[in-house]
C-alpha positions in Angstrom: 36.4 -14.3 -50.9 33.4 -12.1 -51.7 31.1 -14.7 -50.2 33.2 -14.9 -47.0 33.0 -11.1 -46.6 29.3 -11.2 -47.2 29.0 -14.1 -44.7 30.8 -12.1 -42.0 28.7 -9.1 -42.7 25.6 -11.2 -42.4 26.8 -12.6 -39.1 27.5 -9.1 -37.8 24.0 -7.9 -38.8 22.5 -10.9 -37.1 24.5 -10.3 -33.9 23.5 -6.6 -33.9 19.8 -7.5 -34.3 20.0 -10.1 -31.5 21.8 -7.6 -29.3 19.2 -5.0 -30.1 16.4 -7.4 -29.2 18.1 -8.2 -25.9 18.5 -4.5 -25.1 14.9 -3.6 -26.0 13.7 -6.7 -24.1 15.5 -5.5 -21.0 13.9 -2.1 -21.3 10.4 -3.0 -22.6 9.5 -6.4 -21.2 9.0 -5.1 -17.7 6.2 -6.8 -15.7 7.4 -6.2 -12.2 9.6 -3.7 -10.4 10.1 -0.2 -11.6 8.2 0.6 -14.8 8.2 4.4 -15.0 10.3 7.1 -13.3 10.3 10.7 -14.2 12.9 12.0 -11.9 12.0 15.7 -12.4 8.3 15.2 -11.7 8.4 12.4 -9.0 8.7 13.1 -5.3 12.0 11.9 -4.0 11.8 9.4 -1.2 11.4 5.8 -0.1 8.3 3.7 -0.3 7.2 1.3 2.5 4.9 -1.6 2.0 4.0 -5.1 3.3 3.0 -7.6 0.6 0.5 -10.3 1.4 3.0 -12.8 0.0 5.3 -13.1 3.0 5.9 -11.9 6.5 8.4 -9.2 5.5 8.1 -5.4 5.2 10.1 -3.7 2.4 11.4 -0.2 2.0 12.4 0.6 -1.6 14.0 3.6 -3.3 12.4 5.4 -6.2 14.5 3.2 -8.4 12.9 0.1 -7.0 16.0 -0.9 -5.1 15.8 -2.5 -1.7 16.8 -0.1 1.1 15.7 -2.1 4.2 13.7 -5.2 5.1 12.1 -6.2 8.3 11.1 -9.8 9.0 8.5 -11.2 11.4 7.4 -14.6 12.4 3.7 -13.7 11.8 1.9 -13.3 8.5 0.9 -9.7 7.7 -2.1 -8.3 9.6 -2.3 -5.3 7.1 -0.9 -1.8 8.1 2.8 -0.9 8.6 4.3 2.5 9.6 7.7 4.1 10.1 8.1 6.5 13.0 10.4 9.5 13.3 12.7 7.6 15.6 13.4 5.1 12.8 11.4 2.2 14.2 8.8 0.2 12.3 5.3 -0.7 13.6 3.6 -3.6 12.0 0.3 -5.5 12.4 0.6 -9.3 12.4 -2.0 -12.0 12.0 -2.7 -14.5 14.8 -5.2 -17.3 14.9 -8.7 -16.8 16.3 -11.3 -19.3 15.4 -14.2 -17.3 16.9 -13.5 -14.1 14.9 -11.9 -14.7 11.6 -12.5 -12.5 8.5 -10.7 -10.5 6.0 -8.1 -8.1 7.5 -7.6 -10.2 10.6 -4.7 -9.2 12.8 -4.3 -9.6 16.5 -0.7 -8.4 17.3 1.2 -5.2 16.9 5.0 -5.3 16.7 7.6 -2.7 16.9 11.1 -3.2 15.3 14.3 -1.3 15.3 15.8 -0.1 12.0 18.1 -3.2 12.2 15.2 -5.6 12.7 15.3 -6.1 16.5 11.9 -6.7 18.1 11.5 -3.9 20.6 7.8 -4.4 21.7 4.8 -6.4 20.9 1.2 -6.3 22.1 -1.5 -9.0 21.6 -5.1 -7.9 21.3 -6.7 -11.2 20.3 -9.0 -13.3 22.5 -12.5 -14.8 22.3 -14.1 -11.4 22.7 -11.6 -9.0 21.0 -9.4 -8.9 17.9 -7.4 -6.2 16.3 -7.8 -6.0 12.6 -6.7 -4.1 9.5 -5.2 -0.9 10.8 -3.8 1.0 13.8 -2.2 4.4 14.5 0.8 5.5 16.5 -0.2 8.6 18.4 2.1 11.6 19.1 2.4 10.5 22.8 3.6 7.0 21.8 0.3 5.3 22.5 -1.3 3.1 19.9 -4.8 3.3 18.6 -6.2 -0.1 17.6 -9.1 -0.8 15.3 -10.7 -4.0 16.7 -13.7 -6.2 16.6 -15.8 -6.8 19.7 -17.7 -10.1 20.0 -21.4 -9.9 20.8 -23.6 -13.0 21.0 -26.8 -13.5 19.1 -28.8 -13.0 22.3 -27.1 -9.7 22.9 -27.8 -8.6 19.3 -31.4 -9.5 19.5 -31.8 -7.8 22.9 -30.4 -4.6 21.4 -33.0 -4.6 18.6 -31.3 -6.5 15.8 -33.8 -8.2 13.5 -33.7 -12.0 13.9 -33.5 -12.5 10.1 -30.3 -10.4 10.0 -28.4 -12.9 12.2 -26.2 -15.2 10.2 -27.1 -18.7 11.5 -23.6 -20.0 10.8 -22.0 -17.3 13.0 -24.8 -16.6 15.6 -23.0 -13.4 16.6 -22.3 -9.8 15.7 -18.9 -8.0 15.7 -19.3 -4.3 16.2 -16.2 -2.0 16.0 -14.2 -0.7 18.9 -11.3 1.7 19.1 -8.8 0.9 21.8 -5.9 3.2 22.9 -3.0 1.2 24.4 -0.1 2.7 26.3 2.9 0.4 25.7 4.6 -1.1 28.8 7.6 -3.3 28.9 8.6 -5.6 26.0 5.2 -7.2 25.5 2.6 -5.4 27.5 0.2 -2.5 27.3 -2.3 -0.6 29.4 -5.7 0.2 27.8 -6.2 3.9 28.6 -9.2 4.8 26.4 -11.9 3.0 24.5 -14.8 3.8 22.2 -17.4 1.2 21.2 -19.9 1.5 18.3 -22.1 -0.7 20.5 -22.7 2.2 22.8 -24.2 4.4 20.0 -27.0 2.3 18.5 -30.4 3.3 17.2 -33.2 1.0 16.0 -36.8 1.4 14.8 -37.7 -2.3 14.9 -38.9 -3.0 18.4 -40.3 -0.3 20.7 -39.7 -2.5 23.7 -36.0 -2.8 23.1 -33.3 -0.2 24.0 -32.3 2.6 21.6 -35.7 2.7 19.9 -36.2 5.8 17.8 -36.4 7.4 14.4 -33.2 6.7 12.6 -33.2 9.8 10.4 -33.5 12.0 13.5 -30.3 10.6 15.1 -27.5 10.8 12.5 -24.9 10.5 15.2 -26.1 7.0 16.0 -25.7 3.7 14.2 -28.7 1.8 12.9 -28.3 -1.8 14.2 -30.5 -3.0 11.4 -28.6 -1.4 8.5 -27.2 -4.6 7.2 -25.9 -4.5 3.7 -23.9 -7.7 4.5 -25.2 -10.9 6.0 -22.2 -11.3 8.2 -21.2 -11.0 11.8 -18.4 -8.7 10.6 -21.2 -6.0 10.5 -19.1 -2.9 9.8 -15.9 -4.3 8.4 -14.0 -1.1 9.1 -10.6 -1.1 7.3 -8.8 2.1 8.2 -8.2 4.5 11.1 -6.5 7.9 11.3 -5.9 10.4 14.0 -6.0 14.2 13.6 -3.8 15.8 16.3 -5.1 19.3 15.6 -8.7 18.4 16.1 -8.1 15.5 18.5 -10.5 13.4 16.4 -10.5 9.9 14.9 -11.8 8.8 11.5 -12.5 5.3 10.5 -13.5 3.8 7.1 -16.6 1.7 7.4 -16.4 -0.6 4.4 -19.7 -2.4 4.7 -21.6 0.9 5.2 -19.9 2.7 2.3 -19.1 5.6 4.5 -16.6 6.9 7.1 -17.2 8.1 10.7 -15.5 10.8 12.7 -15.3 10.4 16.5 -14.2 12.7 19.3 -11.0 11.6 21.0 -10.9 14.6 23.3 -13.4 13.1 25.8 -13.0 10.7 28.6 -13.7 7.0 28.2 -16.9 7.4 30.3 -18.0 10.2 28.0 -17.1 8.2 25.0 -19.8 5.6 26.0 -22.5 8.3 26.2 -24.0 11.0 23.9 -20.6 12.8 23.6 -19.3 9.6 21.9 -21.9 9.7 19.1 -20.6 10.2 15.6 -19.5 13.8 15.0 -19.7 13.4 11.3 -20.3 10.7 8.7 -20.1 10.8 4.9 -20.4 8.6 1.9 -23.9 7.0 2.1 -26.8 9.0 3.7 -29.0 5.9 3.4 -27.2 4.6 6.6 -28.9 7.2 8.7 -32.2 7.5 6.8 -31.5 10.6 4.8 -31.2 9.1 1.3 -31.3 6.1 -0.9 -28.8 4.0 -2.7 -28.8 6.5 -5.5 -27.2 9.1 -3.1 -24.2 6.9 -2.4 -20.8 8.5 -3.1 -18.5 5.9 -1.7 -18.2 2.3 -2.8 -16.3 -0.1 -0.4 -13.7 2.6 0.2 -10.3 2.3 2.0 -7.6 4.4 3.6 -9.6 7.4 4.6 -7.4 10.0 6.3 -6.8 13.7 6.9 -4.1 15.3 4.7 -1.6 16.3 7.3 -0.8 19.9 8.1 1.8 21.5 5.9 0.9 19.5 2.8 -1.2 20.7 -0.2 -4.9 20.5 0.6 -4.1 20.1 4.3 -7.2 19.3 6.4 -9.1 17.7 3.6 -10.0 14.0 3.7 -8.3 11.7 1.1 -10.0 8.4 0.3 -9.4 5.5 -2.1 -12.9 4.9 -3.5 -12.7 1.3 -4.6 -15.8 1.4 -6.7 -17.1 -2.1 -6.0 -20.9 -2.0 -6.5 -20.7 1.3 -8.4 -23.8 1.4 -10.5 -22.4 2.8 -13.8 -19.3 0.5 -13.9 -16.7 -1.2 -11.8 -13.8 1.3 -11.6 -11.8 2.9 -8.8 -11.1 6.6 -8.1 -9.1 8.6 -5.6 -11.0 11.6 -4.0 -10.5 14.5 -1.7 -13.3 16.4 0.1 -13.6 19.3 2.6 -15.7 18.4 5.7 -18.1 21.1 6.8 -16.1 22.1 9.9 -17.0 25.5 11.3 -14.9 27.9 13.3 -16.0 26.3 16.5 -14.6 22.9 15.4 -18.1 21.4 14.8 -19.5 19.7 11.8 -22.5 21.6 10.4 -25.6 19.6 9.9 -28.9 21.0 8.4 -31.1 18.0 9.1 -30.6 16.5 5.7 -27.6 14.5 4.4 -24.2 15.7 5.5 -22.3 18.0 3.2 -20.4 18.3 0.9 -22.5 17.2 -2.0 -19.5 16.5 -4.2 -15.7 15.9 -4.1 -13.2 18.7 -4.2 -10.9 16.6 -6.4 -11.1 13.2 -8.1 -8.9 11.0 -10.1 -10.4 8.5 -12.5 -8.3 6.8 -15.2 -8.8 8.2 -18.8 -10.6 4.9 -19.5 -12.2 4.5 -16.1 -12.3 0.7 -16.0 -8.6 0.5 -16.7 -8.1 1.4 -13.0 -10.0 -0.9 -10.7 -9.0 -2.4 -7.3 -12.0 -4.2 -5.8 -10.4 -4.5 -2.3 -7.7 -3.0 -0.1 -5.7 -0.1 -1.6 -4.9 3.5 -0.6 -3.6 6.9 -1.6 -1.2 9.5 -0.1 -0.8 13.3 -0.7 2.9 14.1 -1.3 4.5 17.4 -0.4 5.2 18.4 -4.0 1.5 18.2 -5.0 1.7 14.7 -6.4 -0.5 11.8 -5.1 0.8 8.3 -4.6 -1.8 5.6 -5.4 -1.7 2.0 -4.4 -3.8 -0.2 -6.7 -3.7 -2.9 -4.0 -5.5 -5.7 -5.8 -2.9 -5.5 -8.6 0.1 -4.8 -6.4 0.9 -1.7 -8.3 1.9 1.8 -7.0 1.8 4.8 -9.2 2.4 8.5 -8.6 0.3 11.2 -10.2 1.5 14.8 -10.8 -1.0 17.7 -10.5 -1.9 17.2 -14.2 -2.9 13.6 -13.2 -0.1 12.1 -15.3 1.7 9.0 -14.1 5.3 10.0 -13.3 6.4 6.9 -11.3 5.1 3.3 -11.4 6.2 0.2 -9.6 4.8 -3.4 -9.5 5.4 -5.4 -6.4 7.4 -8.5 -7.3 6.7 -10.3 -4.0 3.8 -12.7 -4.6 2.2 -15.5 -2.7 4.2 -17.9 -5.0 7.5 -16.2 -4.0 9.7 -13.6 -5.7 8.6 -13.0 -9.3 10.9 -12.9 -12.3 11.2 -9.9 -14.5 9.1 -10.6 -17.6 7.0 -13.2 -15.8 3.3 -12.9 -15.1 1.9 -11.5 -11.8 -1.2 -13.7 -12.4 -0.7 -17.4 -11.6 -1.5 -20.0 -14.2 -5.2 -20.9 -14.3 -6.3 -17.8 -12.2 -7.8 -14.5 -13.1 -6.3 -12.1 -10.6 -2.7 -11.3 -9.5 -1.3 -12.7 -6.3 1.1 -9.8 -5.5 -1.5 -7.8 -3.6 -0.5 -5.0 -1.2 -2.8 -3.5 1.5 -1.1 -0.1 1.4 2.0 1.8 0.3 3.4 5.0 1.8 6.2 7.3 0.6 8.6 8.8 3.1 10.6 11.9 2.2 14.3 11.6 1.8 14.7 14.0 4.7 12.3 12.1 7.0 13.7 12.3 10.5 13.6 8.5 10.9 16.3 8.2 8.2 18.8 10.3 10.1 22.0 8.4 10.6 20.6 5.3 8.8 22.0 3.6 5.7 19.4 4.3 3.0 21.7 3.4 0.1 19.7 1.3 -2.5 20.7 -2.3 -2.9 19.6 -4.7 -5.7 16.0 -4.7 -7.0 13.7 -7.2 -5.4 12.6 -9.0 -8.5 14.6 -11.9 -10.1 16.6 -11.1 -13.2 15.9 -7.3 -13.0 15.9 -5.3 -16.2 18.5 -2.7 -17.1 17.9 0.4 -14.9 16.0 3.3 -16.3 18.0 6.4 -17.2 16.7 8.3 -14.2 18.1 5.7 -11.9 21.6 5.8 -13.5 21.6 9.5 -12.7 20.3 8.9 -9.2 22.9 6.3 -8.3 25.7 8.6 -9.5 26.9 6.4 -12.4 29.2 8.2 -14.8 28.0 8.6 -18.4 30.5 7.3 -21.0 30.6 6.5 -24.7 31.2 3.3 -26.6 34.8 4.5 -27.4 35.6 4.6 -23.7 34.9 0.9 -23.2 37.4 -1.9 -23.8 36.3 -5.5 -23.7 38.9 -8.3 -24.3 39.1 -11.0 -25.3 35.9 -11.1 -27.2 34.8 -13.9 -27.8 35.9 -15.1 -24.4 35.8 -18.5 -22.6 36.5 -18.2 -18.9 37.3 -14.5 -18.2 36.9 -11.2 -19.9 38.7 -7.9 -19.0 36.6 -4.8 -19.0 37.8 -1.2 -18.9 35.6 1.9 -18.7 38.1 4.6 -17.8 35.7 5.8 -15.1 35.5 5.4 -11.3 32.1 4.3 -10.0 31.2 2.1 -13.0 28.3 -0.4 -13.2 28.4 -3.6 -15.3 25.3 -5.6 -16.2 25.2 -8.7 -18.6 22.0 -9.8 -20.2 21.1 -12.9 -22.2 19.1 -12.6 -25.4 15.8 -12.9 -23.5 16.8 -9.8 -21.5 17.4 -11.6 -18.2 20.3 -10.2 -16.3 23.1 -12.8 -15.7 25.7 -10.7 -13.8 25.7 -7.3 -12.0 28.7 -5.6 -10.4 30.2 -2.2 -9.7 33.9 -1.5 -10.3 36.4 1.3 -10.6 38.1 1.7 -14.1 38.8 -2.0 -14.7 37.3 -5.3 -13.8 37.9 -9.0 -14.5 34.6 -10.8 -15.1 34.3 -14.6 -14.5 32.3 -16.3 -17.3 32.7 -19.9 -16.2 29.1 -20.2 -15.0 27.7 -18.7 -18.2 26.5 -20.9 -21.0 28.0 -20.4 -24.5 26.1 -17.8 -26.6 25.6 -14.2 -27.3 25.1 -11.7 -24.5 24.6 -7.9 -24.1 27.1 -6.3 -21.8 26.1 -2.8 -20.6 28.6 -0.6 -18.8 27.1 2.6 -17.4 24.2 2.0 -19.8 26.3 1.7 -22.9 25.9 -1.6 -24.7 28.7 -4.0 -26.0 28.1 -7.4 -27.5 29.9 -10.3 -25.7 30.3 -13.8 -27.1 30.9 -16.6 -24.7 32.6 -19.4 -26.7 33.7 -22.5 -24.8 
């Protein structure tokens, strides 16, 4: 008899340990989805992003739950935006054999909240191709960042050095900014354009156009500054519009700098001296006022003005990728104040453009722990926090003013498909993740585009999601209960189990011993759970976060 009692006690201890392992596994073995959420510190809202892994755009809650999804027939062309009327603008990728490089796009689509295609515009032919980014202007027009095809002959005639022409491409693709007024369902009228090709300088051949001293013309672009041996000469990757200044900024990846351009001029003026760069910053070597040692930006992305009404409004926020950084490979997020005077002009003293240093910078405590060698972005939030997208790793994290992480999410949509909780984001035999994300943006809960829309969170995106964090149980309104409030019978059970919580708005989750969720449902007070599809064994049943062991015995 004594041995039987000891045997039963031993069984109970083993069951308790297994259940504890399952519970901790569900909480700790998180590789995708929501990792961290401090509800008190995080800015409440919804995060929009478009993974490289498929042609969908996702809007998720702070709990990592799907709120909305838009589907397209085209692969992602990079940027996506929500507008205040609740519609989604998205860049898609089309084929173009003549101009094909990283960030290729070609089509802009506009969808209703419910996924209906409302408008599309193709800017993709043998001489033009939209890429990376675009902006929806306050008047409804769309600014496109695009390549313009120039032949080898045209490049040489403009003063390009012959040895800087890639013999495999025999061309040059300078940047252009095109403003399109949407018309109809699939049309648009080009109402304004700016070309970098109209603002060149070269000191190679006195007999060619635009000859001059590069350092004396900081508003012009040296056609022979060529850090990359590619036709994609600038590789701009971001565009932003400032409605207060009526100016445009673009991130020029290959030059390690950004350019500011006047939008408040005519298209004819944009082709002349008034269209020269108003301001540039990040790498004074590009205009002959420094060396590589003076470089501040390293293959940066997502340069934009912090909007009016937010902390640090008017400053420029940049994701500084850090690729090629001389001291080590690490990323940072930076803010800087451009030298704008009371007349709306950028002060220039004949040397490199100010400022000499950033106003604010985030670097990880161990710098090399945070490194995204391409894509990525950052966003100033209204509560003083900053949302960061570590794009190369498909990870979004939110920093409070003390630079502490208060929210973190790993995109579970990879090129391989939807990832499983606990699984690796790095494919077997590879070094890097395949869940990359160009950019992520948080929209406030009171964003006008959500008015009248259903923004109730659904299931998480990942397969076999872990038990929700405590903050999410509060957010979803789930009642807190104790173990004494819960009734589970019979237990062990074979086909069905009756569950009672004594509470309306209850949530049930059942996990196996590896922490994988097998069932998830909401119920009021009582529920009957079908176990016929579940294999015999020990499970952890959690009702409103409170654990109960369940034995399925067939």
